[in-house]
C-alpha positions, 0 to 999 in steps of 0.5 A, spaced: 500 499 500 501 507 498 505 510 504 501 517 502 494 513 502 495 510 509 497 516 511 491 519 508 487 513 511 491 514 518 488 522 518 481 521 515 481 516 522 485 520 527 482 526 525 475 525 528 477 521 534 482 527 536 476 532 535 471 527 540 476 527 545 477 534 545 471 537 545 469 531 551 475 535 555 473 541 553 466 541 555 468 538 561 473 543 563 469 549 561 463 546 566 468 545 572 471 553 571 465 556 570 462 552 576 466 555 580 466 562 579 461 565 583 455 567 578 456 575 579 462 574 575 461 567 569 461 573 564 469 574 566 471 567 567 468 566 561 472 571 558 478 569 560 477 562 559 475 563 552 481 567 552 485 562 554 484 557 549 484 562 543 492 564 545 493 556 547 490 553 541 494 560 536 501 557 541 500 550 540 499 550 532 505 555 532 510 551 535 507 544 531 508 548 525 515 550 526 517 544 528 514 541 521 517 547 517 525 545 520 523 538 519 521 539 512 527 543 511 532 538 514 529 531 510 529 536 503 536 538 505 537 530 505 533 527 499 535 533 494 538 531 488 544 535 487 544 539 481 537 542 483 536 549 480 534 554 486 534 547 491 534 554 497 527 555 494 525 546 494 527 546 501 524 553 504 516 550 503 512 545 499 509 551 495 516 553 493 517 545 491 511 546 487 512 552 483 520 549 482 516 542 479 511 547 475 518 550 471 521 543 470 520 540 464 516 534 464 518 528 463 515 524 457 511 517 460 510 511 456 504 507 457 507 500 460 
C-alpha cells in the first residue's frame, strides 16, 4: 500500500477521534471553571477562559508549524539530488517545491 494513502487514512480516522476527545475535555473544563466562579463573575470567567483557549491554540499551532517546517527543511536537504536549480527555494517550503516542479521540463512517460 502506498505510504501517502496510508497516511491519509490515518489522518481521516484520527482527526475525528482527536476532535471528539478534545470536545469532551473542553466541555468538562468549561463546566469546571464556570461552576467554580460566582454567578456575578461568570461572564468574566468565561471571557478569560475563552481568551486562554485561543492563545494556547495559536501558540500550539505556531510551535507545531515551526517543528514541521524544520523537519521539512532537514528532510529536503538530505533528499534533494545534486544539481537541482534553486534548491534553496525547494528547501524553504512545499509551496516553493511545487512552484519549482512546475517550471521544470515535464518528463514523458511511456504507457506500460
